[in-house]
Biopython code that builds the backbone (N, CA, C, O; Angstrom):
import numpy as np
from Bio.PDB.StructureBuilder import StructureBuilder

atoms = [
    (1, "MET", "N", (45.433, -74.327, 14.242)),
    (1, "MET", "CA", (46.688, -74.097, 13.565)),
    (1, "MET", "C", (47.777, -73.792, 14.590)),
    (1, "MET", "O", (47.533, -73.178, 15.629)),
    (2, "HIS", "N", (48.925, -74.219, 14.279)),
    (2, "HIS", "CA", (50.089, -74.007, 15.132)),
    (2, "HIS", "C", (51.177, -73.379, 14.275)),
    (2, "HIS", "O", (51.266, -73.663, 13.081)),
    (3, "ASP", "N", (51.998, -72.538, 14.866)),
    (3, "ASP", "CA", (53.066, -71.878, 14.114)),
    (3, "ASP", "C", (53.995, -72.866, 13.424)),
    (3, "ASP", "O", (54.622, -72.529, 12.419)),
    (4, "PHE", "N", (54.088, -74.068, 13.947)),
    (4, "PHE", "CA", (54.930, -75.115, 13.366)),
    (4, "PHE", "C", (54.634, -75.320, 11.882)),
    (4, "PHE", "O", (55.557, -75.496, 11.086)),
    (5, "VAL", "N", (53.364, -75.297, 11.506)),
    (5, "VAL", "CA", (52.991, -75.575, 10.113)),
    (5, "VAL", "C", (53.437, -74.476, 9.165)),
    (5, "VAL", "O", (53.534, -74.707, 7.960)),
    (6, "GLU", "N", (53.706, -73.295, 9.680)),
    (6, "GLU", "CA", (54.110, -72.180, 8.820)),
    (6, "GLU", "C", (55.522, -72.354, 8.274)),
    (6, "GLU", "O", (55.936, -71.603, 7.390)),
    (7, "ASN", "N", (56.262, -73.324, 8.781)),
    (7, "ASN", "CA", (57.627, -73.582, 8.329)),
    (7, "ASN", "C", (57.727, -74.816, 7.440)),
    (7, "ASN", "O", (58.825, -75.309, 7.183)),
    (8, "HIS", "N", (56.597, -75.312, 6.973)),
    (8, "HIS", "CA", (56.591, -76.565, 6.224)),
    (8, "HIS", "C", (55.639, -76.522, 5.035)),
    (8, "HIS", "O", (54.685, -75.745, 4.987)),
    (9, "ILE", "N", (55.944, -77.394, 4.077)),
    (9, "ILE", "CA", (55.009, -77.680, 2.992)),
    (9, "ILE", "C", (54.288, -78.956, 3.413)),
    (9, "ILE", "O", (54.913, -80.000, 3.602)),
    (10, "ILE", "N", (52.991, -78.864, 3.557)),
    (10, "ILE", "CA", (52.196, -80.008, 3.997)),
    (10, "ILE", "C", (51.481, -80.587, 2.778)),
    (10, "ILE", "O", (50.830, -79.869, 2.019)),
    (11, "ILE", "N", (51.619, -81.891, 2.612)),
    (11, "ILE", "CA", (51.056, -82.573, 1.448)),
    (11, "ILE", "C", (50.157, -83.701, 1.932)),
    (11, "ILE", "O", (50.497, -84.419, 2.872)),
    (12, "THR", "N", (49.023, -83.847, 1.292)),
    (12, "THR", "CA", (48.186, -85.014, 1.515)),
    (12, "THR", "C", (47.846, -85.605, 0.155)),
    (12, "THR", "O", (47.534, -84.890, -0.797)),
    (13, "ILE", "N", (47.913, -86.902, 0.091)),
    (13, "ILE", "CA", (47.591, -87.615, -1.144)),
    (13, "ILE", "C", (46.460, -88.587, -0.818)),
    (13, "ILE", "O", (46.584, -89.417, 0.083)),
    (14, "GLU", "N", (45.373, -88.478, -1.548)),
    (14, "GLU", "CA", (44.231, -89.350, -1.325)),
    (14, "GLU", "C", (44.117, -90.328, -2.489)),
    (14, "GLU", "O", (43.884, -89.935, -3.632)),
    (15, "PHE", "N", (44.286, -91.598, -2.177)),
    (15, "PHE", "CA", (44.148, -92.669, -3.161)),
    (15, "PHE", "C", (42.806, -93.360, -2.953)),
    (15, "PHE", "O", (42.518, -93.834, -1.854)),
    (16, "CYS", "N", (42.000, -93.419, -3.979)),
    (16, "CYS", "CA", (40.641, -93.947, -3.840)),
    (16, "CYS", "C", (40.607, -95.406, -3.397)),
    (16, "CYS", "O", (39.615, -95.839, -2.812)),
    (17, "TRP", "N", (41.642, -96.161, -3.653)),
    (17, "TRP", "CA", (41.623, -97.578, -3.269)),
    (17, "TRP", "C", (41.819, -97.769, -1.765)),
    (17, "TRP", "O", (41.754, -98.895, -1.272)),
    (18, "HIS", "N", (42.057, -96.681, -1.034)),
    (18, "HIS", "CA", (42.197, -96.761, 0.425)),
    (18, "HIS", "C", (40.919, -96.348, 1.148)),
    (18, "HIS", "O", (40.849, -96.444, 2.373)),
    (19, "TRP", "N", (39.926, -95.897, 0.422)),
    (19, "TRP", "CA", (38.743, -95.325, 1.041)),
    (19, "TRP", "C", (37.755, -96.390, 1.483)),
    (19, "TRP", "O", (37.652, -97.450, 0.866)),
    (20, "ASP", "N", (37.037, -96.103, 2.546)),
    (20, "ASP", "CA", (36.030, -97.007, 3.087)),
    (20, "ASP", "C", (34.667, -96.668, 2.478)),
    (20, "ASP", "O", (33.783, -96.148, 3.159)),
    (21, "LEU", "N", (34.514, -96.965, 1.203)),
    (21, "LEU", "CA", (33.270, -96.642, 0.515)),
    (21, "LEU", "C", (32.107, -97.473, 1.041)),
    (21, "LEU", "O", (30.990, -96.972, 1.170)),
    (22, "LYS", "N", (32.365, -98.729, 1.341)),
    (22, "LYS", "CA", (31.300, -99.627, 1.787)),
    (22, "LYS", "C", (30.655, -99.122, 3.083)),
    (22, "LYS", "O", (29.435, -98.975, 3.157)),
    (23, "ASN", "N", (31.469, -98.863, 4.086)),
    (23, "ASN", "CA", (30.928, -98.460, 5.386)),
    (23, "ASN", "C", (30.532, -96.989, 5.453)),
    (23, "ASN", "O", (29.738, -96.600, 6.310)),
    (24, "SER", "N", (31.076, -96.172, 4.562)),
    (24, "SER", "CA", (30.737, -94.746, 4.592)),
    (24, "SER", "C", (29.384, -94.473, 3.940)),
    (24, "SER", "O", (28.721, -93.485, 4.259)),
    (25, "GLY", "N", (28.979, -95.354, 3.023)),
    (25, "GLY", "CA", (27.735, -95.123, 2.298)),
    (25, "GLY", "C", (27.880, -94.092, 1.187)),
    (25, "GLY", "O", (26.895, -93.703, 0.559)),
    (26, "LEU", "N", (29.104, -93.655, 0.948)),
    (26, "LEU", "CA", (29.352, -92.648, -0.086)),
    (26, "LEU", "C", (29.898, -93.307, -1.340)),
    (26, "LEU", "O", (30.588, -94.325, -1.276)),
    (27, "GLY", "N", (29.576, -92.708, -2.488)),
    (27, "GLY", "CA", (30.191, -93.121, -3.733)),
    (27, "GLY", "C", (31.596, -92.549, -3.809)),
    (27, "GLY", "O", (31.992, -91.731, -2.978)),
    (28, "MET", "N", (32.329, -92.978, -4.791)),
    (28, "MET", "CA", (33.724, -92.569, -4.902)),
    (28, "MET", "C", (33.891, -91.053, -5.031)),
    (28, "MET", "O", (34.734, -90.459, -4.358)),
    (29, "ILE", "N", (33.098, -90.441, -5.882)),
    (29, "ILE", "CA", (33.221, -88.993, -6.086)),
    (29, "ILE", "C", (32.759, -88.236, -4.841)),
    (29, "ILE", "O", (33.364, -87.230, -4.469)),
    (30, "GLU", "N", (31.699, -88.709, -4.198)),
    (30, "GLU", "CA", (31.234, -88.060, -2.972)),
    (30, "GLU", "C", (32.294, -88.156, -1.865)),
    (30, "GLU", "O", (32.508, -87.206, -1.112)),
    (31, "TYR", "N", (32.943, -89.302, -1.780)),
    (31, "TYR", "CA", (33.993, -89.477, -0.775)),
    (31, "TYR", "C", (35.160, -88.531, -1.052)),
    (31, "TYR", "O", (35.704, -87.916, -0.135)),
    (32, "GLN", "N", (35.534, -88.425, -2.314)),
    (32, "GLN", "CA", (36.627, -87.520, -2.687)),
    (32, "GLN", "C", (36.261, -86.076, -2.357)),
    (32, "GLN", "O", (37.102, -85.321, -1.868)),
    (33, "ARG", "N", (35.035, -85.692, -2.613)),
    (33, "ARG", "CA", (34.588, -84.329, -2.286)),
    (33, "ARG", "C", (34.601, -84.091, -0.782)),
    (33, "ARG", "O", (34.972, -83.010, -0.324)),
    (34, "MET", "N", (34.195, -85.099, -0.013)),
    (34, "MET", "CA", (34.217, -84.989, 1.447)),
    (34, "MET", "C", (35.645, -84.758, 1.939)),
    (34, "MET", "O", (35.885, -83.891, 2.779)),
    (35, "LEU", "N", (36.597, -85.545, 1.406)),
    (35, "LEU", "CA", (37.997, -85.370, 1.803)),
    (35, "LEU", "C", (38.525, -83.998, 1.394)),
    (35, "LEU", "O", (39.250, -83.356, 2.153)),
    (36, "THR", "N", (38.165, -83.558, 0.208)),
    (36, "THR", "CA", (38.606, -82.247, -0.270)),
    (36, "THR", "C", (38.082, -81.141, 0.640)),
    (36, "THR", "O", (38.821, -80.219, 0.987)),
    (37, "ARG", "N", (36.808, -81.228, 1.027)),
    (37, "ARG", "CA", (36.253, -80.220, 1.952)),
    (37, "ARG", "C", (36.971, -80.272, 3.299)),
    (37, "ARG", "O", (37.300, -79.233, 3.871)),
    (38, "LEU", "N", (37.211, -81.474, 3.801)),
    (38, "LEU", "CA", (37.879, -81.645, 5.089)),
    (38, "LEU", "C", (39.261, -81.004, 5.078)),
    (38, "LEU", "O", (39.582, -80.205, 5.958)),
    (39, "PHE", "N", (40.077, -81.349, 4.092)),
    (39, "PHE", "CA", (41.434, -80.823, 4.035)),
    (39, "PHE", "C", (41.467, -79.345, 3.654)),
    (39, "PHE", "O", (42.378, -78.622, 4.058)),
    (40, "SER", "N", (40.489, -78.895, 2.887)),
    (40, "SER", "CA", (40.404, -77.468, 2.556)),
    (40, "SER", "C", (40.131, -76.641, 3.804)),
    (40, "SER", "O", (40.548, -75.486, 3.891)),
    (41, "SER", "N", (39.437, -77.224, 4.761)),
    (41, "SER", "CA", (39.092, -76.485, 5.984)),
    (41, "SER", "C", (40.330, -76.116, 6.805)),
    (41, "SER", "O", (40.257, -75.243, 7.670)),
    (42, "VAL", "N", (41.466, -76.770, 6.545)),
    (42, "VAL", "CA", (42.714, -76.426, 7.243)),
    (42, "VAL", "C", (43.753, -75.848, 6.280)),
    (42, "VAL", "O", (44.951, -75.854, 6.566)),
    (43, "GLY", "N", (43.281, -75.352, 5.143)),
    (43, "GLY", "CA", (44.141, -74.592, 4.248)),
    (43, "GLY", "C", (44.807, -75.350, 3.114)),
    (43, "GLY", "O", (45.563, -74.757, 2.344)),
    (44, "LEU", "N", (44.547, -76.643, 2.992)),
    (44, "LEU", "CA", (45.137, -77.373, 1.865)),
    (44, "LEU", "C", (44.318, -77.109, 0.606)),
    (44, "LEU", "O", (43.102, -76.921, 0.660)),
    (45, "LYS", "N", (45.018, -77.101, -0.535)),
    (45, "LYS", "CA", (44.366, -76.854, -1.823)),
    (45, "LYS", "C", (44.760, -77.942, -2.803)),
    (45, "LYS", "O", (45.881, -78.450, -2.765)),
    (46, "LYS", "N", (43.840, -78.293, -3.673)),
    (46, "LYS", "CA", (44.132, -79.278, -4.715)),
    (46, "LYS", "C", (45.258, -78.763, -5.599)),
    (46, "LYS", "O", (45.310, -77.580, -5.933)),
    (47, "ARG", "N", (46.158, -79.668, -5.972)),
    (47, "ARG", "CA", (47.273, -79.318, -6.844)),
    (47, "ARG", "C", (47.330, -80.307, -7.989)),
    (47, "ARG", "O", (47.169, -81.512, -7.795)),
    (48, "ALA", "N", (47.554, -79.799, -9.155)),
    (48, "ALA", "CA", (47.730, -80.660, -10.325)),
    (48, "ALA", "C", (49.105, -81.312, -10.253)),
    (48, "ALA", "O", (50.055, -80.730, -9.729)),
    (49, "THR", "N", (49.197, -82.510, -10.777)),
    (49, "THR", "CA", (50.457, -83.234, -10.831)),
    (49, "THR", "C", (50.370, -84.277, -11.937)),
    (49, "THR", "O", (49.283, -84.671, -12.358)),
    (50, "ASP", "N", (51.532, -84.714, -12.396)),
    (50, "ASP", "CA", (51.541, -85.826, -13.345)),
    (50, "ASP", "C", (52.058, -87.100, -12.674)),
    (50, "ASP", "O", (52.442, -88.053, -13.353)),
    (51, "ASP", "N", (52.068, -87.113, -11.352)),
    (51, "ASP", "CA", (52.492, -88.294, -10.618)),
    (51, "ASP", "C", (51.608, -89.479, -11.016)),
    (51, "ASP", "O", (50.383, -89.391, -10.926)),
    (52, "PRO", "N", (52.212, -90.582, -11.454)),
    (52, "PRO", "CA", (51.431, -91.723, -11.937)),
    (52, "PRO", "C", (50.450, -92.288, -10.916)),
    (52, "PRO", "O", (49.381, -92.768, -11.294)),
    (53, "ASP", "N", (50.790, -92.242, -9.636)),
    (53, "ASP", "CA", (49.863, -92.746, -8.625)),
    (53, "ASP", "C", (48.608, -91.877, -8.527)),
    (53, "ASP", "O", (47.517, -92.382, -8.264)),
    (54, "ILE", "N", (48.764, -90.598, -8.734)),
    (54, "ILE", "CA", (47.608, -89.699, -8.701)),
    (54, "ILE", "C", (46.810, -89.806, -9.993)),
    (54, "ILE", "O", (45.582, -89.885, -9.957)),
    (55, "THR", "N", (47.483, -89.811, -11.118)),
    (55, "THR", "CA", (46.782, -89.832, -12.406)),
    (55, "THR", "C", (46.197, -91.202, -12.741)),
    (55, "THR", "O", (45.452, -91.338, -13.712)),
    (56, "GLU", "N", (46.528, -92.213, -11.947)),
    (56, "GLU", "CA", (46.011, -93.560, -12.199)),
    (56, "GLU", "C", (44.492, -93.613, -12.137)),
    (56, "GLU", "O", (43.872, -94.411, -12.841)),
    (57, "HIS", "N", (43.887, -92.776, -11.308)),
    (57, "HIS", "CA", (42.421, -92.766, -11.199)),
    (57, "HIS", "C", (41.942, -91.327, -11.035)),
    (57, "HIS", "O", (42.556, -90.562, -10.291)),
    (58, "PRO", "N", (40.864, -90.941, -11.710)),
    (58, "PRO", "CA", (40.396, -89.545, -11.633)),
    (58, "PRO", "C", (39.962, -89.088, -10.238)),
    (58, "PRO", "O", (39.913, -87.886, -9.974)),
    (59, "ALA", "N", (39.648, -90.023, -9.347)),
    (59, "ALA", "CA", (39.234, -89.631, -7.991)),
    (59, "ALA", "C", (40.432, -89.338, -7.088)),
    (59, "ALA", "O", (40.279, -88.674, -6.063)),
    (60, "ASN", "N", (41.612, -89.820, -7.450)),
    (60, "ASN", "CA", (42.808, -89.551, -6.640)),
    (60, "ASN", "C", (43.131, -88.071, -6.677)),
    (60, "ASN", "O", (42.897, -87.403, -7.685)),
    (61, "VAL", "N", (43.666, -87.561, -5.590)),
    (61, "VAL", "CA", (43.952, -86.129, -5.521)),
    (61, "VAL", "C", (45.140, -85.866, -4.605)),
    (61, "VAL", "O", (45.366, -86.573, -3.623)),
    (62, "MET", "N", (45.886, -84.835, -4.955)),
    (62, "MET", "CA", (46.957, -84.337, -4.095)),
    (62, "MET", "C", (46.547, -82.941, -3.639)),
    (62, "MET", "O", (46.063, -82.130, -4.428)),
    (63, "MET", "N", (46.750, -82.680, -2.355)),
    (63, "MET", "CA", (46.457, -81.360, -1.802)),
    (63, "MET", "C", (47.692, -80.862, -1.062)),
    (63, "MET", "O", (48.454, -81.648, -0.500)),
    (64, "VAL", "N", (47.877, -79.546, -1.069)),
    (64, "VAL", "CA", (49.093, -78.954, -0.524)),
    (64, "VAL", "C", (48.751, -77.679, 0.242)),
    (64, "VAL", "O", (47.826, -76.944, -0.103)),
    (65, "ARG", "N", (49.525, -77.450, 1.284)),
    (65, "ARG", "CA", (49.486, -76.166, 1.992)),
    (65, "ARG", "C", (50.920, -75.692, 2.178)),
    (65, "ARG", "O", (51.752, -76.393, 2.754)),
    (66, "PHE", "N", (51.195, -74.491, 1.680)),
    (66, "PHE", "CA", (52.512, -73.876, 1.860)),
    (66, "PHE", "C", (52.467, -72.989, 3.096)),
    (66, "PHE", "O", (51.653, -72.068, 3.174)),
    (67, "GLY", "N", (53.334, -73.263, 4.057)),
    (67, "GLY", "CA", (53.416, -72.416, 5.240)),
    (67, "GLY", "C", (53.844, -71.007, 4.856)),
    (67, "GLY", "O", (54.511, -70.804, 3.841)),
    (68, "LYS", "N", (53.462, -70.056, 5.661)),
    (68, "LYS", "CA", (53.764, -68.643, 5.379)),
    (68, "LYS", "C", (55.262, -68.347, 5.335)),
    (68, "LYS", "O", (55.678, -67.370, 4.713)),
    (69, "ASN", "N", (56.073, -69.173, 5.985)),
    (69, "ASN", "CA", (57.517, -68.930, 6.048)),
    (69, "ASN", "C", (58.309, -69.707, 5.001)),
    (69, "ASN", "O", (59.539, -69.736, 5.053)),
    (70, "ILE", "N", (57.625, -70.331, 4.064)),
    (70, "ILE", "CA", (58.306, -71.104, 3.022)),
    (70, "ILE", "C", (58.869, -70.128, 1.978)),
    (70, "ILE", "O", (58.124, -69.312, 1.435)),
    (71, "PRO", "N", (60.162, -70.204, 1.697)),
    (71, "PRO", "CA", (60.743, -69.309, 0.686)),
    (71, "PRO", "C", (60.163, -69.578, -0.708)),
    (71, "PRO", "O", (59.800, -70.708, -1.035)),
    (72, "LYS", "N", (60.085, -68.530, -1.509)),
    (72, "LYS", "CA", (59.557, -68.670, -2.875)),
    (72, "LYS", "C", (60.340, -69.705, -3.679)),
    (72, "LYS", "O", (59.767, -70.419, -4.502)),
    (73, "GLU", "N", (61.639, -69.786, -3.442)),
    (73, "GLU", "CA", (62.460, -70.762, -4.165)),
    (73, "GLU", "C", (62.000, -72.191, -3.861)),
    (73, "GLU", "O", (61.978, -73.039, -4.754)),
    (74, "ALA", "N", (61.642, -72.451, -2.632)),
    (74, "ALA", "CA", (61.171, -73.788, -2.243)),
    (74, "ALA", "C", (59.825, -74.090, -2.889)),
    (74, "ALA", "O", (59.576, -75.222, -3.304)),
    (75, "ILE", "N", (58.969, -73.101, -2.977)),
    (75, "ILE", "CA", (57.663, -73.282, -3.630)),
    (75, "ILE", "C", (57.870, -73.565, -5.112)),
    (75, "ILE", "O", (57.224, -74.451, -5.671)),
    (76, "LEU", "N", (58.767, -72.818, -5.750)),
    (76, "LEU", "CA", (59.047, -73.039, -7.174)),
    (76, "LEU", "C", (59.623, -74.432, -7.408)),
    (76, "LEU", "O", (59.258, -75.091, -8.381)),
    (77, "LYS", "N", (60.504, -74.885, -6.546)),
    (77, "LYS", "CA", (61.077, -76.227, -6.667)),
    (77, "LYS", "C", (59.994, -77.282, -6.487)),
    (77, "LYS", "O", (59.969, -78.275, -7.214)),
    (78, "PHE", "N", (59.106, -77.078, -5.531)),
    (78, "PHE", "CA", (57.993, -77.998, -5.337)),
    (78, "PHE", "C", (57.136, -78.062, -6.598)),
    (78, "PHE", "O", (56.777, -79.146, -7.058)),
    (79, "GLU", "N", (56.813, -76.906, -7.148)),
    (79, "GLU", "CA", (56.001, -76.854, -8.378)),
    (79, "GLU", "C", (56.689, -77.614, -9.511)),
    (79, "GLU", "O", (56.038, -78.324, -10.278)),
    (80, "GLU", "N", (57.976, -77.463, -9.606)),
    (80, "GLU", "CA", (58.752, -78.171, -10.627)),
    (80, "GLU", "C", (58.652, -79.689, -10.425)),
    (80, "GLU", "O", (58.504, -80.438, -11.391)),
    (81, "LEU", "N", (58.730, -80.130, -9.195)),
    (81, "LEU", "CA", (58.699, -81.566, -8.888)),
    (81, "LEU", "C", (57.327, -82.198, -9.102)),
    (81, "LEU", "O", (57.226, -83.417, -9.240)),
    (82, "THR", "N", (56.279, -81.394, -9.131)),
    (82, "THR", "CA", (54.939, -81.965, -9.321)),
    (82, "THR", "C", (54.701, -82.399, -10.768)),
    (82, "THR", "O", (53.711, -83.070, -11.058)),
    (83, "PHE", "N", (55.589, -82.026, -11.660)),
    (83, "PHE", "CA", (55.448, -82.412, -13.071)),
    (83, "PHE", "C", (56.753, -82.985, -13.617)),
    (83, "PHE", "O", (57.295, -82.478, -14.599)),
    (84, "LEU", "N", (57.242, -84.016, -12.996)),
    (84, "LEU", "CA", (58.485, -84.664, -13.440)),
    (84, "LEU", "C", (58.308, -85.483, -14.711)),
    (84, "LEU", "O", (59.288, -85.743, -15.410)),
    (85, "ASN", "N", (57.104, -85.890, -15.023)),
    (85, "ASN", "CA", (56.874, -86.782, -16.166)),
    (85, "ASN", "C", (56.498, -86.043, -17.444)),
    (85, "ASN", "O", (56.190, -86.685, -18.448)),
    (86, "ARG", "N", (56.515, -84.730, -17.435)),
    (86, "ARG", "CA", (56.224, -83.964, -18.643)),
    (86, "ARG", "C", (57.214, -84.281, -19.729)),
    (86, "ARG", "O", (58.421, -84.329, -19.491)),
    (87, "GLY", "N", (56.709, -84.497, -20.911)),
    (87, "GLY", "CA", (57.580, -84.721, -22.054)),
    (87, "GLY", "C", (58.143, -86.129, -22.150)),
    (87, "GLY", "O", (58.949, -86.415, -23.036)),
    (88, "ARG", "N", (57.734, -87.000, -21.258)),
    (88, "ARG", "CA", (58.241, -88.393, -21.317)),
    (88, "ARG", "C", (57.325, -89.235, -22.147)),
    (88, "ARG", "O", (57.571, -90.429, -22.320)),
]
sb = StructureBuilder()
sb.init_structure("model")
sb.init_model(0)
sb.init_chain("A")
sb.init_seg("    ")
for serial, (resi, resn, name, xyz) in enumerate(atoms, 1):
    if name == "N":
        sb.init_residue(resn, " ", resi, " ")
    sb.init_atom(name, np.array(xyz, "f"), 0.0, 1.0, " ", f" {name:<3s}", serial, name[0])
structure = sb.get_structure()
């Protein structure tokens, strides 16, 4: 970890259609779990969203890490943006 990350919101989006299932020998869910463990090891956490690219397939996932120096207002705005399609 570097202090640089404490000033940023870090996002990773895993789309199952980009995964190397054939050469990895893993099934789709196993691959998703492997990625989740990998990114969790550096502080990212799964986040719910209604983003159509994420909700298109149950194996897709968004993970986020909020740096320690991120203002609460920025976190609240991020949370708001993760559900732009509510009520549509």
